[in-house]
C-alpha positions in Angstrom: -31.9 -27.0 52.3 -29.9 -24.3 50.4 -31.6 -22.8 47.5 -29.5 -22.4 44.4 -30.0 -19.2 42.4 -30.8 -19.5 38.8 -28.1 -17.6 36.9 -28.2 -16.3 33.4 -26.3 -18.4 30.8 -22.8 -17.0 30.2 -22.9 -18.0 26.6 -24.4 -14.6 25.6 -21.3 -12.7 26.6 -17.9 -12.9 24.9 -15.1 -14.6 26.9 -12.4 -12.5 28.5 -10.0 -13.9 25.9 -12.2 -12.8 23.0 -12.5 -9.3 24.5 -8.8 -9.1 24.9 -8.3 -10.3 21.3 -10.7 -7.7 20.0 -8.9 -5.0 22.0 -5.5 -6.0 20.6 -7.0 -6.1 17.1 -8.2 -2.5 17.6 -4.8 -1.5 18.9 -3.1 -3.1 15.9 -5.5 -1.1 13.6 -4.6 2.0 15.5 -0.9 1.2 14.9 -1.6 0.9 11.2 -3.2 4.3 11.3 -0.2 5.8 13.1 2.1 4.3 10.4 0.1 6.1 7.6 1.5 9.2 6.1 -0.2 12.5 7.1 -1.7 12.9 3.6 -3.3 9.4 3.7 -4.4 10.0 7.3 -6.1 13.3 6.3 -8.1 11.4 3.7 -9.6 9.0 6.2 -13.0 9.5 7.7 -12.2 9.2 11.4 -13.3 11.1 14.5 -11.3 14.2 15.4 -10.2 13.0 18.9 -8.8 9.8 17.3 -7.1 11.8 14.6 -5.5 14.0 17.3 -4.4 10.9 19.3 -2.8 9.5 16.2 -0.9 12.7 15.5 0.3 12.7 19.1 1.5 9.1 18.8 3.5 10.1 15.6 5.2 12.9 17.5 6.2 10.8 20.5 9.6 9.2 20.0 10.2 5.6 20.9 11.8 5.6 24.3 12.6 3.1 27.1 9.9 4.7 29.3 7.0 3.5 27.1 5.3 6.8 26.3 4.6 5.7 22.7 3.3 2.3 23.8 0.9 4.1 26.2 -0.2 6.4 23.5 -0.8 3.5 21.2 -2.9 1.9 23.9 -4.9 5.1 24.2 -5.4 5.1 20.4 -6.7 1.5 20.8 -9.0 2.6 23.6 -10.4 5.4 21.4 -10.9 2.8 18.6 -13.3 0.9 20.8 -15.8 3.8 20.4 -15.5 3.7 16.6 -16.8 1.1 14.1 -13.5 -0.3 12.8 -14.9 -1.9 9.6 -15.1 1.4 7.6 -11.6 2.4 8.7 -10.3 -1.1 7.7 -12.0 -0.8 4.3 -10.5 2.6 3.7 -7.0 1.4 4.6 -7.4 -1.7 2.4 -8.5 0.6 -0.5 -5.4 2.7 0.0 -3.1 -0.3 0.0 -4.9 -1.9 -2.9 -4.3 1.2 -5.0 -0.6 1.2 -4.1 -0.3 -2.5 -5.0 -2.0 -1.9 -8.4 0.3 1.1 -9.0 3.4 -1.0 -8.1 2.3 -3.8 -10.3 1.9 -1.4 -13.2 5.5 0.0 -12.6 6.8 -3.6 -12.5 5.0 -4.4 -15.7 6.7 -1.3 -17.3 10.1 -2.5 -16.1 9.6 -5.9 -17.5 8.7 -4.4 -20.9 11.8 -2.3 -20.8 14.0 -5.3 -20.0 12.3 -7.3 -22.8 12.8 -4.5 -25.3 16.5 -4.4 -24.4 17.0 -8.2 -24.5 14.7 -9.5 -27.2 14.4 -8.3 -30.8 10.8 -9.5 -31.2 9.6 -7.6 -28.1 9.3 -4.3 -30.0 7.0 -6.0 -32.6 4.8 -7.4 -29.8 4.7 -4.0 -28.1 3.7 -2.3 -31.4 0.9 -5.0 -31.9 -0.6 -4.0 -28.5 0.0 -0.3 -28.9 0.0 0.7 -32.6 0.3 4.4 -31.9 3.8 4.2 -30.5 6.6 6.4 -31.8 8.7 3.6 -33.5 11.8 5.5 -34.5 12.1 7.1 -31.0 11.7 3.8 -29.2 14.2 2.0 -31.6 16.7 4.8 -31.0 16.2 4.6 -27.2 16.7 0.8 -27.2 19.8 1.2 -29.3 21.2 3.9 -27.0 20.3 2.1 -23.8 22.0 -1.1 -25.1 25.1 1.0 -25.9 25.0 2.7 -22.5 24.9 -0.7 -20.8 27.8 -2.0 -22.9 30.0 1.0 -22.3 29.0 1.3 -18.6 27.7 4.9 -19.1 25.0 6.6 -17.1 21.6 5.2 -18.0 20.0 8.3 -19.6 18.3 6.5 -22.6 17.4 3.6 -20.2 15.4 6.0 -18.1 14.0 7.8 -21.0 12.7 4.5 -22.4 10.9 3.9 -19.2 9.3 7.3 -19.4 8.1 6.6 -23.0 6.7 3.3 -21.9 5.0 5.1 -19.0 3.3 7.4 -21.4 2.4 4.6 -23.8 1.0 2.0 -21.5 -1.8 3.3 -19.3 -1.9 2.3 -15.6 -5.5 1.0 -15.9 -4.5 -1.8 -18.3 -4.5 -5.3 -16.8 -3.8 -8.7 -18.1 -1.3 -7.3 -20.6 1.8 -9.4 -21.1 5.0 -8.2 -19.4 
């Protein structure tokens, strides 16, 4: 009779598919790192060999011979030796700050458009920000409306945005327009 050997259960190890998924996720994170600007990359806490591989990947031009693809695979390979969670958290924090900044700029643009289109918008703005320079804002609104009507360069339009930028702090949230 043939004896069967008792094998360890395979459930303890991840499947080949899962291992491949994990490697591809690390490579995708590496591609995100390559896409970051040099300033943002300098602010990340990553190993120096990974930082150098990312710099090399940025320098390699996309070609039909696949040099950049191989370099990205190498970045993914180096990512296996690093805990990706802190890197992901740092990238998310950078992107979150950018989203918040963009939302603030859009809020300023909505205020500017409302000030130019609606008479009661200035009253609402003054209720929220009582320290505003009323005569200057009124003059800028009038001049921006005149520039629009006469198809002139938007000097007052831009200046109104700058005044709003100084008046409405970036940290405010939940404020209308």
